[in-house]
N, C-alpha and C positions, 0 to 999 in steps of 0.2 A: 354749214350746220346740218346735222342729221334731222330729217323730217320726223315729226312725231307720228303723223298719219300717212299711210300710203292708200290712196283711194283707187281702187281697181275698177275700171269701166270697160267691159267687153263691148265691142262695137260690131254690129252686123245688120245691114238693111234698116238703118234707123235715121236716114238723112233728114227726115221730117222732124225728128225729136232730139237729135244729138245736140244741137246748139243750146236748147233749153236746159239740157242736162249739164253741159259743160259750164254754162253761165251761172248755174246755181252753185257750182263749186267755186268759181272765180269770185262770187259775191260774198263768200264766207268772211266773217269778221276775224276768225282765227286763221292765220296764214302760214303756220309752220306745217305744211303738208306738201306731198307730191301727188300728182294725179297721173295715173298711167292708163292711157287709152290702148286697148288691145284690139287692133283691126284684125278681125277673124276672117280675113279673105272676103270682105264685103264687096259685092259687085256693083254697088252704086257710087255715089259721090262721097261716101264716108271717108275713104282713105285720104283724099285730097283735103277734106275738112280737118282731119286729124293732123295732117302736116302743117296746115295753116295755124291751128291752135298752138302747136309746138313752136313754130317760128315766132309767134307773138308773145308767148307766156313761158317764162323759164321754169315754172312749177309743173308744166304739163310735158309729159313724155309720151312717145308713141312707139308701139311695137307692131310691125306688120308681120302677119303669119298666114299660112294656108288655113282654110276653114277646118276647124276641128270641133266646133260646138262650144256651148257656153262653159261647160266644165273645164275643157282644155284651155280656153281663153283665161278663165279665172286662175287656173294653176300657173300659167305662164306669167301672169301679172304678179301673183304671190311670190314666185321665185325671183322675179326681177325687183321686187320692192325693197326699199332701204329704210322704211319707216319702222317705228316701234310697234304700232298697231295697224292692223289691216281693216280697211273699211270697204265693203262691197256695195257698188252702186250700179244698177242696170241702166243701160243707155236710153231707155224710154221713160225712166222715172227721174226723180230729183229729190234733193233734200227739202225738208219741210219748211225751213226758213234760213235766214242768213247767220243765225247763231248756233246752228246744228253742231258744228265741230267744236266750238267753244264750250258748249254744254257737255259734250262728250269728253273733252279734255279735262274738264273739272271733275267729272266722275272718275276718270282713269287715274288722275292724280290723287284723289281723295281715298279711293279704296284699293288701288294697286292690285286688282284682280287680273287674271289672264283673260277672262271672258267677261264681256259686258253685253247685256241684253237690253235692247231698246224696245220698250213696250208701247210707246206712243207714236202712232203713225196715222196717216190719212190716205184715203183713196181719192182720185180725181179723174175726171173725164176730159175729153178734148173740148167739150163745150163749157168747161169751167166749173162743173158741179163738184163739190167737195164733201166728203164724209169723214169726220174725225173718229178714229177708233182708239179709245183709251179707257178701258174698263178695269184695268189692273189696279190692285190695291196700292195706293200711293204711300202707305206706311211701310211697304216692303222695299228696302234699299239693298239688302243682301239676302240671297236665297240659295238653297241647295238645288241641284238639278231636279230632285223629286218634287220640291215645292213649286218650281217653275212649271213643270209638266202638269201638276195638279191644277195650278192656277189657270193655265192656258186651256186645259180640258174643260174646266168648270165654266169658263167664259166663252168657250167655243171659238177661241182665237187661233189664228193660223201661225204655224212656224214657217219662217222663210230665212234663207241664209243671210239676206241683207239686214235682218234684225240683229244679227250677232256681229260684234267687233272683237277680234282676237289679237292678243299679243303675238307678233310674228314668230319669235323664238319658240313660244309654246306650241304654236301651230305646226312648225317644222318638226319639233321634237316628237310630237304625237302623230306625225304623218297625216294631218287633217287636210288632205287634198280632196278634190272632187273626182268622182269616177267618170272617166271620159266616155262619151257616147251614150250617156244615160239620161233619159227624160226623168223629171222629178229628182234631179240630183240633190236637191235640198233635203229631201226625205232620207236620203242615204247618208248625208253629211251630218245633219243635225244630231242624231242619236249618238254619234261618236264624239261630237263636241261635248254634249251633256254627260256622256259616260266617262270622260277623261278628266273632268274638273270636279272640284269639291264645292266651290263657292262662286256665285255669279253676282256681279254688281248690276243693279237695275237702274236704267236711265229712264226717268219719267218725262224728261223734256221732249218736245217735238223733235222727231228725227227724220222720218222718211215719208215721202209722198209717192204712192204707188198708182201708176196709171191703170185704170180698168182695162182688161184685155182688149187690145186693138186687133184689127183685122191683120192676119198674118202672124200674130203672136204665137209662140210655141205653147202658151198656156191656154189658147183659145178653144181647142177642141179635144174631145176624148177620142182616142184612136186605139187600135189593137196594140201597137207598139207601146203606147203609154201605159196600158194596163199590164202587159207582160213585163215591162220594165219594173213596175211596182211589185210584181211577183218576185223578180230577181232581188229586189231590195228586201222583201220578206225573208228570202233565203239567207241573205247576209245577216239579217237581224237574228235569225235562229243560230247561226254560227257564233255571232258575237255574244249571244246569251249564254254560251258555254264557256266563255273566256273570262273567268272570274279574276284571273291574275291581272288582266289589263283593266277591266271595268269595275271589279268589285261586285259584291252581292246586289247592291242597289242598282248599279249600272246594268247588270244582267237582267234584273227584273224590268228595268226600263226598256231594254231591247224587246222583251216579250210583249210588253204593253204597247209598244209602237207597232209591232207585227200585228197585234190584234186590231189596233186602230186602223191600220192600212187595209186589212182584210175587210173590216166593217165598212169602210168608205167605198171600197171598190165593188162590194156586192150591190151597191146602188149605181155606181158609175158605169158598170158593165152593161147596164140596160141600154145605154146610148149606142152600143154597137150591135145590139141583138138582131136587128133586121137588116142593117146594111152589110154586116160581116157575119153571116150566119155560121159559117164554118169556124171562123176564129172565135166566135162567141162560145160555141160548144166546147172547143178545145180549152178555152180560157176557164170555163166553169169547172171542167175536170181538174185542171191544174190548181185552181183556187181551192177546191175542196180538199185536195191533197195537203195544201199548206195549213188550212184550218184544222185539219185532223191532228196536226203537230202541236197546236196551241193547247196548253193545259186547260182542262174544263173550267176551272175556277176563273180563268181569264176571259171566258167567252160570254157574250151577251146572248139572250135567247135566240135572236135571229141568226147569229153566227153558229150557235150550237145546232140549230135546225138545219142550216145550210151545210154544216160539216157532216151531218148524218144523212140527210136526204138529197143534198145537192142544191146549188143556187137556184136553178130554174124551177125545181120542184118546190122549194121554199117559197118562191114568189107565188106559185100557183096555190099553195096551202094558205098563205096569208090572204090572197084574194078570195078564196073560198070562205075563210074564216070571217072576213069583213062583210062579204056579200050575203052569206047564209046564216052563220052562227050568231053573229052580232044582231042581225036583222030580226031573227026569231026571238032573241032574248029581250028585245025592246018591248 
C-alpha cells in the first residue's frame, strides 16, 4: 500500500539525538507512513544507527550519500519519497506527541489542500524545559498566503520549513526544492511555497517539538556566510517579485515584503560580526544598503529607510546619538 506520508529526516552528526527522533516516529498511532533517513555523509556513528533502524523496521529506509548539506539531503529524500504528502523532520527535533500524524491526516483528508501549515509547536531543551508556542487564531482553518503572513508577522512567529506539509505532486510540479549550499534555506523556500498556492489548511493540533539551538547546530551562530547568504535570498526575492505570471500580484507583493523583512532583521544581526569580522562587516553593510535601495519606499520602515540613505553603520550611530542626546534633552 502506498504510504500517505513520507517523513524526510536528514542525518548529520546527531548520534546523541537521532534515536529520540526516530522513536517519536515509530511511536505514532497513525502508521501509514514511510520514514526516509538521509545519511548526509555523517562521520560519527549515525550511518550504522540508520542501518540498524532499517533492519528492524520495514517503514524506515536509509539513503547514504556524500555530505551536501541540509538542502541537498532534503531534496534527495523528496525525490525518493513515495508518499502522498511530504513531512520534514530535523534529526535533533521530534514530533510533539504520538498523535501528530493522525491529526495531520485528518486535516489533509478534510480540506484536500496541497499545503498544510502547522501553527502549534513547542520548543524544548536537553534538560527537559518546554515552551508551547501557539498564539494563532484557532478560528482560522483555511487561509490565503497573505492572511498567513499577516498572522505570523502580527504574532512575531517564525516561519520554518518543518511547519509546512506539502502534497508531493504539487511540490514537484512547482519545483519547490531547496537551494543547495545555502544557509537559511527555509527563508528561500517558504516564499515560493506561499507564492504558488491559493489556499492553505491550518493545523492547530500539536505538531512539532523544536530543540533549542544545541552546540554545533548550524543555527547557533551568526557568521559572515550566513548574512551574505541572506543577501542572496533577497536578490532572488527581487527577481521573483517581477514574475507575476508565476506568482500573481499578491505573490509578487509577498516577495517584496519578505525582502524587506529579511533586510530589517539583518540590520540587527550584522552587529554580531562587527568587531570579529571588521572587513566582512564593512563589505556587508555596503551590499545591504544596495539591496535596501531597491525596496519601494512605502515598504520601508523608518530604520530601513535611514539605513538605505545613510548606511547601516551610520544609522546605528544616528540612533545612538538620538537616544543619548535628543531624547535625554527632551525629558
